[in-house]
mmCIF file as Biopython writes it, N, C-alpha, C and O atoms, coordinates in Angstrom:
data_model
#
loop_
_atom_site.group_PDB
_atom_site.id
_atom_site.type_symbol
_atom_site.label_atom_id
_atom_site.label_alt_id
_atom_site.label_comp_id
_atom_site.label_asym_id
_atom_site.label_entity_id
_atom_site.label_seq_id
_atom_site.pdbx_PDB_ins_code
_atom_site.Cartn_x
_atom_site.Cartn_y
_atom_site.Cartn_z
_atom_site.occupancy
_atom_site.B_iso_or_equiv
_atom_site.auth_seq_id
_atom_site.auth_asym_id
_atom_site.pdbx_PDB_model_num
ATOM 1   N N  . MET A ? 1  ? -78.080 -30.238 166.768 1.0 0.0 1  A 1 
ATOM 2   C CA . MET A ? 1  ? -77.263 -30.660 165.651 1.0 0.0 1  A 1 
ATOM 3   C C  . MET A ? 1  ? -77.827 -29.989 164.398 1.0 0.0 1  A 1 
ATOM 4   O O  . MET A ? 1  ? -79.042 -29.920 164.212 1.0 0.0 1  A 1 
ATOM 5   N N  . GLN A ? 2  ? -76.956 -29.511 163.568 1.0 0.0 2  A 1 
ATOM 6   C CA . GLN A ? 2  ? -77.374 -28.858 162.329 1.0 0.0 2  A 1 
ATOM 7   C C  . GLN A ? 2  ? -78.087 -29.855 161.411 1.0 0.0 2  A 1 
ATOM 8   O O  . GLN A ? 2  ? -77.855 -31.062 161.480 1.0 0.0 2  A 1 
ATOM 9   N N  . PHE A ? 3  ? -78.953 -29.324 160.556 1.0 0.0 3  A 1 
ATOM 10  C CA . PHE A ? 3  ? -79.801 -30.151 159.697 1.0 0.0 3  A 1 
ATOM 11  C C  . PHE A ? 3  ? -79.003 -31.133 158.844 1.0 0.0 3  A 1 
ATOM 12  O O  . PHE A ? 3  ? -79.291 -32.330 158.859 1.0 0.0 3  A 1 
ATOM 13  N N  . ASN A ? 4  ? -78.010 -30.652 158.103 1.0 0.0 4  A 1 
ATOM 14  C CA . ASN A ? 4  ? -77.241 -31.541 157.211 1.0 0.0 4  A 1 
ATOM 15  C C  . ASN A ? 4  ? -76.468 -32.594 157.997 1.0 0.0 4  A 1 
ATOM 16  O O  . ASN A ? 4  ? -76.379 -33.749 157.581 1.0 0.0 4  A 1 
ATOM 17  N N  . GLU A ? 5  ? -75.916 -32.192 159.124 1.0 0.0 5  A 1 
ATOM 18  C CA . GLU A ? 5  ? -75.197 -33.131 159.972 1.0 0.0 5  A 1 
ATOM 19  C C  . GLU A ? 5  ? -76.152 -34.208 160.496 1.0 0.0 5  A 1 
ATOM 20  O O  . GLU A ? 5  ? -75.810 -35.389 160.544 1.0 0.0 5  A 1 
ATOM 21  N N  . PHE A ? 6  ? -77.348 -33.778 160.884 1.0 0.0 6  A 1 
ATOM 22  C CA . PHE A ? 6  ? -78.328 -34.740 161.385 1.0 0.0 6  A 1 
ATOM 23  C C  . PHE A ? 6  ? -78.779 -35.692 160.278 1.0 0.0 6  A 1 
ATOM 24  O O  . PHE A ? 6  ? -78.978 -36.879 160.536 1.0 0.0 6  A 1 
ATOM 25  N N  . ARG A ? 7  ? -78.939 -35.203 159.074 1.0 0.0 7  A 1 
ATOM 26  C CA . ARG A ? 7  ? -79.337 -36.089 157.964 1.0 0.0 7  A 1 
ATOM 27  C C  . ARG A ? 7  ? -78.348 -37.223 157.791 1.0 0.0 7  A 1 
ATOM 28  O O  . ARG A ? 7  ? -78.744 -38.375 157.615 1.0 0.0 7  A 1 
ATOM 29  N N  . GLU A ? 8  ? -77.061 -36.905 157.840 1.0 0.0 8  A 1 
ATOM 30  C CA . GLU A ? 8  ? -76.023 -37.938 157.716 1.0 0.0 8  A 1 
ATOM 31  C C  . GLU A ? 8  ? -76.072 -38.892 158.913 1.0 0.0 8  A 1 
ATOM 32  O O  . GLU A ? 8  ? -75.986 -40.110 158.758 1.0 0.0 8  A 1 
ATOM 33  N N  . PHE A ? 9  ? -76.211 -38.317 160.099 1.0 0.0 9  A 1 
ATOM 34  C CA . PHE A ? 9  ? -76.294 -39.128 161.308 1.0 0.0 9  A 1 
ATOM 35  C C  . PHE A ? 9  ? -77.507 -40.046 161.263 1.0 0.0 9  A 1 
ATOM 36  O O  . PHE A ? 9  ? -77.421 -41.225 161.607 1.0 0.0 9  A 1 
ATOM 37  N N  . PHE A ? 10 ? -78.632 -39.495 160.836 1.0 0.0 10 A 1 
ATOM 38  C CA . PHE A ? 10 ? -79.878 -40.264 160.768 1.0 0.0 10 A 1 
ATOM 39  C C  . PHE A ? 10 ? -79.737 -41.440 159.802 1.0 0.0 10 A 1 
ATOM 40  O O  . PHE A ? 10 ? -80.216 -42.536 160.095 1.0 0.0 10 A 1 
ATOM 41  N N  . ALA A ? 11 ? -79.093 -41.231 158.670 1.0 0.0 11 A 1 
ATOM 42  C CA . ALA A ? 11 ? -78.871 -42.317 157.709 1.0 0.0 11 A 1 
ATOM 43  C C  . ALA A ? 11 ? -78.030 -43.421 158.353 1.0 0.0 11 A 1 
ATOM 44  O O  . ALA A ? 11 ? -78.321 -44.605 158.185 1.0 0.0 11 A 1 
ATOM 45  N N  . THR A ? 12 ? -77.004 -43.034 159.078 1.0 0.0 12 A 1 
ATOM 46  C CA . THR A ? 12 ? -76.165 -44.011 159.788 1.0 0.0 12 A 1 
ATOM 47  C C  . THR A ? 12 ? -76.987 -44.757 160.830 1.0 0.0 12 A 1 
ATOM 48  O O  . THR A ? 12 ? -76.878 -45.976 160.964 1.0 0.0 12 A 1 
ATOM 49  N N  . PHE A ? 13 ? -77.805 -44.023 161.561 1.0 0.0 13 A 1 
ATOM 50  C CA . PHE A ? 13 ? -78.652 -44.619 162.601 1.0 0.0 13 A 1 
ATOM 51  C C  . PHE A ? 13 ? -79.607 -45.644 161.999 1.0 0.0 13 A 1 
ATOM 52  O O  . PHE A ? 13 ? -79.773 -46.734 162.546 1.0 0.0 13 A 1 
ATOM 53  N N  . GLN A ? 14 ? -80.221 -45.308 160.900 1.0 0.0 14 A 1 
ATOM 54  C CA . GLN A ? 14 ? -81.184 -46.221 160.273 1.0 0.0 14 A 1 
ATOM 55  C C  . GLN A ? 14 ? -80.532 -47.519 159.813 1.0 0.0 14 A 1 
ATOM 56  O O  . GLN A ? 14 ? -81.166 -48.574 159.847 1.0 0.0 14 A 1 
ATOM 57  N N  . GLU A ? 15 ? -79.291 -47.457 159.388 1.0 0.0 15 A 1 
ATOM 58  C CA . GLU A ? 15 ? -78.588 -48.640 158.887 1.0 0.0 15 A 1 
ATOM 59  C C  . GLU A ? 15 ? -77.987 -49.488 160.008 1.0 0.0 15 A 1 
ATOM 60  O O  . GLU A ? 15 ? -77.620 -50.641 159.785 1.0 0.0 15 A 1 
ATOM 61  N N  . ALA A ? 16 ? -77.887 -48.928 161.199 1.0 0.0 16 A 1 
ATOM 62  C CA . ALA A ? 16 ? -77.230 -49.610 162.312 1.0 0.0 16 A 1 
ATOM 63  C C  . ALA A ? 16 ? -78.083 -50.742 162.868 1.0 0.0 16 A 1 
ATOM 64  O O  . ALA A ? 16 ? -79.309 -50.730 162.753 1.0 0.0 16 A 1 
ATOM 65  N N  . ASN A ? 17 ? -77.411 -51.723 163.474 1.0 0.0 17 A 1 
ATOM 66  C CA . ASN A ? 17 ? -78.150 -52.771 164.185 1.0 0.0 17 A 1 
ATOM 67  C C  . ASN A ? 17 ? -78.626 -52.203 165.519 1.0 0.0 17 A 1 
ATOM 68  O O  . ASN A ? 17 ? -78.271 -51.080 165.876 1.0 0.0 17 A 1 
ATOM 69  N N  . THR A ? 18 ? -79.409 -52.952 166.238 1.0 0.0 18 A 1 
ATOM 70  C CA . THR A ? 18 ? -80.024 -52.447 167.472 1.0 0.0 18 A 1 
ATOM 71  C C  . THR A ? 18 ? -78.983 -52.001 168.489 1.0 0.0 18 A 1 
ATOM 72  O O  . THR A ? 18 ? -79.129 -50.932 169.081 1.0 0.0 18 A 1 
ATOM 73  N N  . GLU A ? 19 ? -77.951 -52.782 168.705 1.0 0.0 19 A 1 
ATOM 74  C CA . GLU A ? 19 ? -76.939 -52.412 169.697 1.0 0.0 19 A 1 
ATOM 75  C C  . GLU A ? 19 ? -76.237 -51.107 169.310 1.0 0.0 19 A 1 
ATOM 76  O O  . GLU A ? 19 ? -75.975 -50.262 170.166 1.0 0.0 19 A 1 
ATOM 77  N N  . ASP A ? 20 ? -75.939 -50.948 168.034 1.0 0.0 20 A 1 
ATOM 78  C CA . ASP A ? 20 ? -75.300 -49.717 167.573 1.0 0.0 20 A 1 
ATOM 79  C C  . ASP A ? 20 ? -76.251 -48.530 167.662 1.0 0.0 20 A 1 
ATOM 80  O O  . ASP A ? 20 ? -75.825 -47.416 167.966 1.0 0.0 20 A 1 
ATOM 81  N N  . LYS A ? 21 ? -77.533 -48.758 167.401 1.0 0.0 21 A 1 
ATOM 82  C CA . LYS A ? 21 ? -78.524 -47.686 167.553 1.0 0.0 21 A 1 
ATOM 83  C C  . LYS A ? 21 ? -78.572 -47.212 168.999 1.0 0.0 21 A 1 
ATOM 84  O O  . LYS A ? 21 ? -78.643 -46.012 169.263 1.0 0.0 21 A 1 
ATOM 85  N N  . ILE A ? 22 ? -78.533 -48.144 169.921 1.0 0.0 22 A 1 
ATOM 86  C CA . ILE A ? 22 ? -78.540 -47.788 171.337 1.0 0.0 22 A 1 
ATOM 87  C C  . ILE A ? 22 ? -77.305 -46.951 171.667 1.0 0.0 22 A 1 
ATOM 88  O O  . ILE A ? 22 ? -77.408 -45.922 172.333 1.0 0.0 22 A 1 
ATOM 89  N N  . GLU A ? 23 ? -76.169 -47.383 171.211 1.0 0.0 23 A 1 
ATOM 90  C CA . GLU A ? 23 ? -74.922 -46.639 171.456 1.0 0.0 23 A 1 
ATOM 91  C C  . GLU A ? 23 ? -74.997 -45.236 170.859 1.0 0.0 23 A 1 
ATOM 92  O O  . GLU A ? 23 ? -74.638 -44.258 171.515 1.0 0.0 23 A 1 
ATOM 93  N N  . LEU A ? 24 ? -75.454 -45.141 169.643 1.0 0.0 24 A 1 
ATOM 94  C CA . LEU A ? 24 ? -75.579 -43.828 168.992 1.0 0.0 24 A 1 
ATOM 95  C C  . LEU A ? 24 ? -76.566 -42.944 169.736 1.0 0.0 24 A 1 
ATOM 96  O O  . LEU A ? 24 ? -76.293 -41.766 169.967 1.0 0.0 24 A 1 
ATOM 97  N N  . TYR A ? 25 ? -77.695 -43.494 170.107 1.0 0.0 25 A 1 
ATOM 98  C CA . TYR A ? 25 ? -78.736 -42.722 170.793 1.0 0.0 25 A 1 
ATOM 99  C C  . TYR A ? 25 ? -78.226 -42.199 172.130 1.0 0.0 25 A 1 
ATOM 100 O O  . TYR A ? 25 ? -78.473 -41.046 172.481 1.0 0.0 25 A 1 
ATOM 101 N N  . CYS A ? 26 ? -77.530 -43.027 172.863 1.0 0.0 26 A 1 
ATOM 102 C CA . CYS A ? 26 ? -77.087 -42.657 174.205 1.0 0.0 26 A 1 
ATOM 103 C C  . CYS A ? 26 ? -75.856 -41.760 174.211 1.0 0.0 26 A 1 
ATOM 104 O O  . CYS A ? 26 ? -75.665 -40.992 175.154 1.0 0.0 26 A 1 
ATOM 105 N N  . SER A ? 27 ? -75.036 -41.837 173.202 1.0 0.0 27 A 1 
ATOM 106 C CA . SER A ? 27 ? -73.758 -41.122 173.250 1.0 0.0 27 A 1 
ATOM 107 C C  . SER A ? 27 ? -73.710 -39.840 172.418 1.0 0.0 27 A 1 
ATOM 108 O O  . SER A ? 27 ? -72.759 -39.068 172.539 1.0 0.0 27 A 1 
ATOM 109 N N  . THR A ? 28 ? -74.699 -39.605 171.594 1.0 0.0 28 A 1 
ATOM 110 C CA . THR A ? 28 ? -74.675 -38.424 170.738 1.0 0.0 28 A 1 
ATOM 111 C C  . THR A ? 28 ? -75.193 -37.212 171.506 1.0 0.0 28 A 1 
ATOM 112 O O  . THR A ? 28 ? -76.237 -37.274 172.155 1.0 0.0 28 A 1 
ATOM 113 N N  . VAL A ? 29 ? -74.456 -36.121 171.423 1.0 0.0 29 A 1 
ATOM 114 C CA . VAL A ? 29 ? -74.834 -34.893 172.121 1.0 0.0 29 A 1 
ATOM 115 C C  . VAL A ? 29 ? -75.302 -33.846 171.112 1.0 0.0 29 A 1 
ATOM 116 O O  . VAL A ? 29 ? -75.087 -33.972 169.907 1.0 0.0 29 A 1 
ATOM 117 N N  . ASN A ? 30 ? -75.934 -32.831 171.633 1.0 0.0 30 A 1 
ATOM 118 C CA . ASN A ? 30 ? -76.398 -31.682 170.842 1.0 0.0 30 A 1 
ATOM 119 C C  . ASN A ? 30 ? -77.542 -31.991 169.894 1.0 0.0 30 A 1 
ATOM 120 O O  . ASN A ? 30 ? -77.726 -31.294 168.896 1.0 0.0 30 A 1 
ATOM 121 N N  . LEU A ? 31 ? -78.310 -33.027 170.194 1.0 0.0 31 A 1 
ATOM 122 C CA . LEU A ? 31 ? -79.522 -33.276 169.417 1.0 0.0 31 A 1 
ATOM 123 C C  . LEU A ? 31 ? -80.667 -32.485 170.032 1.0 0.0 31 A 1 
ATOM 124 O O  . LEU A ? 31 ? -80.713 -32.276 171.244 1.0 0.0 31 A 1 
ATOM 125 N N  . THR A ? 32 ? -81.579 -32.053 169.194 1.0 0.0 32 A 1 
ATOM 126 C CA . THR A ? 32 ? -82.765 -31.381 169.698 1.0 0.0 32 A 1 
ATOM 127 C C  . THR A ? 32 ? -83.776 -32.435 170.152 1.0 0.0 32 A 1 
ATOM 128 O O  . THR A ? 32 ? -83.632 -33.619 169.849 1.0 0.0 32 A 1 
ATOM 129 N N  . GLU A ? 33 ? -84.779 -31.995 170.867 1.0 0.0 33 A 1 
ATOM 130 C CA . GLU A ? 33 ? -85.839 -32.911 171.289 1.0 0.0 33 A 1 
ATOM 131 C C  . GLU A ? 33 ? -86.495 -33.560 170.070 1.0 0.0 33 A 1 
ATOM 132 O O  . GLU A ? 33 ? -86.769 -34.760 170.076 1.0 0.0 33 A 1 
ATOM 133 N N  . GLU A ? 34 ? -86.743 -32.781 169.042 1.0 0.0 34 A 1 
ATOM 134 C CA . GLU A ? 34 ? -87.353 -33.310 167.820 1.0 0.0 34 A 1 
ATOM 135 C C  . GLU A ? 34 ? -86.453 -34.348 167.154 1.0 0.0 34 A 1 
ATOM 136 O O  . GLU A ? 34 ? -86.947 -35.348 166.632 1.0 0.0 34 A 1 
ATOM 137 N N  . GLN A ? 35 ? -85.152 -34.124 167.166 1.0 0.0 35 A 1 
ATOM 138 C CA . GLN A ? 35 ? -84.226 -35.088 166.568 1.0 0.0 35 A 1 
ATOM 139 C C  . GLN A ? 35 ? -84.223 -36.398 167.356 1.0 0.0 35 A 1 
ATOM 140 O O  . GLN A ? 35 ? -84.200 -37.479 166.767 1.0 0.0 35 A 1 
ATOM 141 N N  . TYR A ? 36 ? -84.245 -36.301 168.686 1.0 0.0 36 A 1 
ATOM 142 C CA . TYR A ? 36 ? -84.348 -37.523 169.495 1.0 0.0 36 A 1 
ATOM 143 C C  . TYR A ? 36 ? -85.647 -38.267 169.183 1.0 0.0 36 A 1 
ATOM 144 O O  . TYR A ? 36 ? -85.655 -39.493 169.074 1.0 0.0 36 A 1 
ATOM 145 N N  . MET A ? 37 ? -86.723 -37.531 169.042 1.0 0.0 37 A 1 
ATOM 146 C CA . MET A ? 37 ? -88.014 -38.152 168.728 1.0 0.0 37 A 1 
ATOM 147 C C  . MET A ? 37 ? -87.974 -38.833 167.361 1.0 0.0 37 A 1 
ATOM 148 O O  . MET A ? 37 ? -88.544 -39.910 167.183 1.0 0.0 37 A 1 
ATOM 149 N N  . GLN A ? 38 ? -87.308 -38.212 166.406 1.0 0.0 38 A 1 
ATOM 150 C CA . GLN A ? 38 ? -87.195 -38.810 165.083 1.0 0.0 38 A 1 
ATOM 151 C C  . GLN A ? 38 ? -86.440 -40.139 165.162 1.0 0.0 38 A 1 
ATOM 152 O O  . GLN A ? 38 ? -86.804 -41.103 164.488 1.0 0.0 38 A 1 
ATOM 153 N N  . LEU A ? 39 ? -85.406 -40.186 165.972 1.0 0.0 39 A 1 
ATOM 154 C CA . LEU A ? 39 ? -84.664 -41.435 166.151 1.0 0.0 39 A 1 
ATOM 155 C C  . LEU A ? 39 ? -85.554 -42.499 166.796 1.0 0.0 39 A 1 
ATOM 156 O O  . LEU A ? 39 ? -85.550 -43.658 166.379 1.0 0.0 39 A 1 
ATOM 157 N N  . LEU A ? 40 ? -86.307 -42.099 167.804 1.0 0.0 40 A 1 
ATOM 158 C CA . LEU A ? 40 ? -87.189 -43.060 168.477 1.0 0.0 40 A 1 
ATOM 159 C C  . LEU A ? 40 ? -88.234 -43.640 167.540 1.0 0.0 40 A 1 
ATOM 160 O O  . LEU A ? 40 ? -88.598 -44.810 167.661 1.0 0.0 40 A 1 
ATOM 161 N N  . ARG A ? 41 ? -88.708 -42.845 166.623 1.0 0.0 41 A 1 
ATOM 162 C CA . ARG A ? 41 ? -89.729 -43.333 165.673 1.0 0.0 41 A 1 
ATOM 163 C C  . ARG A ? 41 ? -89.196 -44.461 164.788 1.0 0.0 41 A 1 
ATOM 164 O O  . ARG A ? 41 ? -89.974 -45.275 164.289 1.0 0.0 41 A 1 
ATOM 165 N N  . THR A ? 42 ? -87.895 -44.515 164.592 1.0 0.0 42 A 1 
ATOM 166 C CA . THR A ? 42 ? -87.315 -45.559 163.742 1.0 0.0 42 A 1 
ATOM 167 C C  . THR A ? 42 ? -86.713 -46.702 164.560 1.0 0.0 42 A 1 
ATOM 168 O O  . THR A ? 42 ? -86.210 -47.676 164.000 1.0 0.0 42 A 1 
ATOM 169 N N  . PHE A ? 43 ? -86.769 -46.575 165.891 1.0 0.0 43 A 1 
ATOM 170 C CA . PHE A ? 43 ? -86.208 -47.617 166.748 1.0 0.0 43 A 1 
ATOM 171 C C  . PHE A ? 43 ? -87.158 -48.804 166.785 1.0 0.0 43 A 1 
ATOM 172 O O  . PHE A ? 43 ? -88.371 -48.614 166.869 1.0 0.0 43 A 1 
ATOM 173 N N  . PRO A ? 44 ? -86.632 -50.028 166.725 1.0 0.0 44 A 1 
ATOM 174 C CA . PRO A ? 44 ? -87.500 -51.216 166.747 1.0 0.0 44 A 1 
ATOM 175 C C  . PRO A ? 44 ? -88.295 -51.290 168.054 1.0 0.0 44 A 1 
ATOM 176 O O  . PRO A ? 44 ? -87.700 -51.365 169.129 1.0 0.0 44 A 1 
ATOM 177 N N  . PRO A ? 45 ? -89.614 -51.270 167.980 1.0 0.0 45 A 1 
ATOM 178 C CA . PRO A ? 45 ? -90.447 -51.308 169.192 1.0 0.0 45 A 1 
ATOM 179 C C  . PRO A ? 45 ? -90.155 -52.518 170.081 1.0 0.0 45 A 1 
ATOM 180 O O  . PRO A ? 45 ? -90.268 -52.434 171.304 1.0 0.0 45 A 1 
ATOM 181 N N  . SER A ? 46 ? -89.789 -53.620 169.477 1.0 0.0 46 A 1 
ATOM 182 C CA . SER A ? 46 ? -89.524 -54.825 170.268 1.0 0.0 46 A 1 
ATOM 183 C C  . SER A ? 46 ? -88.264 -54.699 171.124 1.0 0.0 46 A 1 
ATOM 184 O O  . SER A ? 46 ? -88.061 -55.494 172.042 1.0 0.0 46 A 1 
ATOM 185 N N  . ASP A ? 47 ? -87.420 -53.715 170.837 1.0 0.0 47 A 1 
ATOM 186 C CA . ASP A ? 47 ? -86.163 -53.541 171.578 1.0 0.0 47 A 1 
ATOM 187 C C  . ASP A ? 47 ? -86.144 -52.280 172.443 1.0 0.0 47 A 1 
ATOM 188 O O  . ASP A ? 47 ? -85.087 -51.889 172.939 1.0 0.0 47 A 1 
ATOM 189 N N  . ILE A ? 48 ? -87.278 -51.653 172.623 1.0 0.0 48 A 1 
ATOM 190 C CA . ILE A ? 48 ? -87.326 -50.398 173.371 1.0 0.0 48 A 1 
ATOM 191 C C  . ILE A ? 48 ? -86.867 -50.580 174.815 1.0 0.0 48 A 1 
ATOM 192 O O  . ILE A ? 48 ? -86.286 -49.663 175.396 1.0 0.0 48 A 1 
ATOM 193 N N  . ARG A ? 49 ? -87.118 -51.740 175.399 1.0 0.0 49 A 1 
ATOM 194 C CA . ARG A ? 49 ? -86.678 -51.996 176.785 1.0 0.0 49 A 1 
ATOM 195 C C  . ARG A ? 49 ? -85.150 -51.973 176.886 1.0 0.0 49 A 1 
ATOM 196 O O  . ARG A ? 49 ? -84.602 -51.510 177.887 1.0 0.0 49 A 1 
ATOM 197 N N  . LYS A ? 50 ? -84.466 -52.467 175.859 1.0 0.0 50 A 1 
ATOM 198 C CA . LYS A ? 50 ? -82.996 -52.421 175.852 1.0 0.0 50 A 1 
ATOM 199 C C  . LYS A ? 50 ? -82.519 -50.972 175.874 1.0 0.0 50 A 1 
ATOM 200 O O  . LYS A ? 50 ? -81.566 -50.638 176.577 1.0 0.0 50 A 1 
ATOM 201 N N  . LEU A ? 51 ? -83.172 -50.131 175.116 1.0 0.0 51 A 1 
ATOM 202 C CA . LEU A ? 51 ? -82.815 -48.716 175.091 1.0 0.0 51 A 1 
ATOM 203 C C  . LEU A ? 51 ? -83.084 -48.076 176.449 1.0 0.0 51 A 1 
ATOM 204 O O  . LEU A ? 51 ? -82.264 -47.310 176.955 1.0 0.0 51 A 1 
ATOM 205 N N  . GLU A ? 52 ? -84.221 -48.388 177.028 1.0 0.0 52 A 1 
ATOM 206 C CA . GLU A ? 52 ? -84.553 -47.841 178.347 1.0 0.0 52 A 1 
ATOM 207 C C  . GLU A ? 52 ? -83.505 -48.235 179.385 1.0 0.0 52 A 1 
ATOM 208 O O  . GLU A ? 52 ? -83.092 -47.407 180.197 1.0 0.0 52 A 1 
ATOM 209 N N  . LYS A ? 53 ? -83.075 -49.488 179.362 1.0 0.0 53 A 1 
ATOM 210 C CA . LYS A ? 53 ? -82.055 -49.951 180.303 1.0 0.0 53 A 1 
ATOM 211 C C  . LYS A ? 53 ? -80.745 -49.207 180.098 1.0 0.0 53 A 1 
ATOM 212 O O  . LYS A ? 53 ? -80.070 -48.857 181.066 1.0 0.0 53 A 1 
ATOM 213 N N  . ALA A ? 54 ? -80.385 -48.966 178.853 1.0 0.0 54 A 1 
ATOM 214 C CA . ALA A ? 54 ? -79.131 -48.273 178.551 1.0 0.0 54 A 1 
ATOM 215 C C  . ALA A ? 54 ? -79.165 -46.813 179.006 1.0 0.0 54 A 1 
ATOM 216 O O  . ALA A ? 54 ? -78.133 -46.240 179.357 1.0 0.0 54 A 1 
ATOM 217 N N  . LEU A ? 55 ? -80.340 -46.229 178.996 1.0 0.0 55 A 1 
ATOM 218 C CA . LEU A ? 55 ? -80.465 -44.829 179.395 1.0 0.0 55 A 1 
ATOM 219 C C  . LEU A ? 55 ? -80.400 -44.656 180.913 1.0 0.0 55 A 1 
ATOM 220 O O  . LEU A ? 55 ? -80.096 -43.568 181.403 1.0 0.0 55 A 1 
ATOM 221 N N  . TYR A ? 56 ? -80.680 -45.712 181.643 1.0 0.0 56 A 1 
ATOM 222 C CA . TYR A ? 56 ? -80.668 -45.622 183.106 1.0 0.0 56 A 1 
ATOM 223 C C  . TYR A ? 56 ? -79.587 -46.475 183.639 1.0 0.0 56 A 1 
ATOM 224 O O  . TYR A ? 56 ? -79.399 -46.547 184.853 1.0 0.0 56 A 1 
#
């Protein structure tokens, strides 16, 4: 994903509730590995299991 597009996406991701973050994380395509990592760094640690379940 291009830098400016990712900045907008990232702002949306940060404002989203946990369920919406999971949906965004799982359904967004064309992110780089670094962009996925950036999203994970802002994901609530207490809800990481929910994300793991959604990915599998």
